C-alpha positions in Angstrom: -43.4 29.2 -29.9 -42.2 32.2 -32.0 -39.3 32.8 -33.7 -38.4 35.3 -32.0 -38.5 33.1 -28.8 -36.3 30.1 -30.8 -33.6 33.4 -31.5 -33.4 34.3 -27.9 -33.0 30.8 -26.7 -30.2 29.9 -29.4 -28.4 33.1 -28.0 -28.7 32.0 -25.1 -27.4 28.1 -25.5 -24.7 29.8 -27.6 -23.3 32.0 -24.7 -23.7 29.3 -22.2 -22.1 26.4 -24.3 -19.3 29.1 -25.7 -18.8 31.9 -23.1 -17.2 35.0 -23.7 -14.3 36.6 -21.5 -13.5 33.3 -20.0 -10.7 33.3 -17.8 -8.6 34.9 -15.0 -6.9 38.2 -15.0 -3.6 39.1 -13.5 -4.3 40.6 -9.8 -3.1 43.5 -9.3 -4.0 45.2 -11.9 -7.1 43.8 -12.0 -9.8 43.7 -9.2 -11.2 40.6 -8.3 -15.0 40.2 -7.0 -16.9 37.1 -6.6 -20.9 36.7 -6.2 -22.9 33.7 -5.1 -26.5 32.7 -5.1 -27.2 30.8 -1.9 -30.9 30.1 -3.4 -29.2 27.9 -6.3 -25.3 27.5 -5.9 -24.5 29.7 -8.6 -21.5 31.0 -8.5 -19.1 34.0 -10.3 -15.9 35.7 -10.4 -15.9 38.9 -11.9 -11.9 40.2 -12.9 -12.0 44.2 -13.9 -9.1 46.0 -15.2 -10.2 49.8 -15.5 -7.7 52.4 -16.5 -8.8 55.9 -16.9 -12.3 54.9 -16.4 -12.7 52.6 -18.9 -13.3 49.1 -18.6 -10.3 47.7 -20.3 -10.7 44.1 -19.7 -13.1 41.7 -18.0 -12.9 38.1 -17.3 -15.1 35.8 -15.8 -14.9 32.3 -13.9 -17.7 30.6 -11.7 -20.4 27.9 -12.6 -24.0 27.7 -12.2 -27.2 27.4 -14.9 -27.4 28.1 -17.9 -29.3 31.3 -17.5 -26.5 32.8 -15.0 -23.5 31.5 -17.3 -25.0 32.9 -20.2 -25.7 36.1 -18.5 -22.6 36.6 -17.5 -21.1 36.0 -20.9 -23.5 38.6 -22.5 -22.9 41.2 -20.0 -18.9 40.8 -20.2 -19.5 41.3 -23.7 -21.8 44.4 -23.2 -19.1 46.2 -20.9 -15.5 45.5 -22.1 -14.4 48.5 -23.5 -16.9 51.1 -22.2 -16.8 53.7 -20.1 -17.6 53.5 -16.4 -20.6 55.7 -16.8 -21.3 53.5 -19.8 -21.1 50.4 -17.6 -23.4 51.5 -14.9 -26.0 52.6 -17.4 -25.7 49.2 -18.7 -26.3 47.9 -15.3 -29.5 50.2 -14.8 -31.0 49.1 -18.0 -30.6 45.3 -17.8 -32.0 45.4 -14.2 -34.7 47.3 -15.7 -35.2 44.4 -18.1 -35.7 42.3 -15.2 -38.2 44.3 -13.3 -39.7 47.4 -15.0 -39.3 47.1 -18.6 -40.3 43.5 -18.8 -43.7 43.8 -17.5 -44.2 46.8 -19.2 -47.0 46.6 -21.7 -48.5 48.6 -24.6 -52.0 49.4 -25.0 -52.6 46.6 -27.0 -51.3 44.2 -24.0 -47.8 43.5 -26.5 -44.8 43.9 -24.5 -43.0 47.3 -24.8 -40.1 46.2 -27.8 -38.3 49.7 -28.2 -36.1 49.4 -24.8 -35.4 45.5 -25.5 -34.0 46.5 -29.1 -31.6 49.1 -27.6 -30.4 46.0 -25.4 -29.2 43.9 -28.6 -28.2 40.2 -27.3 -29.4 40.8 -23.7 -32.7 41.2 -24.9 -32.6 37.4 -25.3 -32.8 37.5 -21.4 -36.5 39.0 -21.3 -38.3 35.6 -20.8 -36.6 35.0 -17.9 -38.9 37.4 -16.0 -41.5 34.7 -16.5 -39.5 32.7 -14.0 -38.9 34.9 -10.8 -36.8 32.7 -9.1 -34.3 32.6 -12.2 -34.1 36.3 -12.1 -31.5 36.1 -9.4 -29.4 33.7 -11.6 -29.7 36.4 -14.6 -28.9 39.1 -12.5 -26.0 37.8 -10.2 -22.6 38.7 -12.8 -24.5 42.3 -13.0 -24.8 42.4 -9.2 -21.1 41.4 -8.8 -20.0 43.8 -11.4 -21.6 46.8 -9.7 -19.9 45.4 -6.2 -16.7 46.0 -8.1 -17.3 49.1 -9.4 -18.4 50.4 -6.2 -15.3 49.0 -4.5 -13.1 51.2 -7.0 -14.6 54.2 -5.6 
């Protein structure tokens, strides 16, 4: 196993064991949106506090596998304090990581790394694409966040 894979595994385990932004926000002003993966039972509740088109605060509750919970923690850290446009960009980039970019290869057959570096810690989840049934685990929080943003409109 490569050093990079070891690092990615440690990042995922760190977010699973010590999740960021765990808890609830008072509602209102916070919006509450629930996500559920019926295939495996993963659950996530995302609380959003948006002011002047900025995601001022985000909190999470729920339960599930290490991938879904680590991904939700990493997501909350990546989007908290960002403009809604930046949050939507992050959602798009992460979903691309789980699909297009994850399968893109250079001419020498190596994965494309440039896009992954731009994602920071989220790149640790790139290995999930090797296990298609786990992609829904990794994207659950992201899809729930997207739904919450759509509900704001």
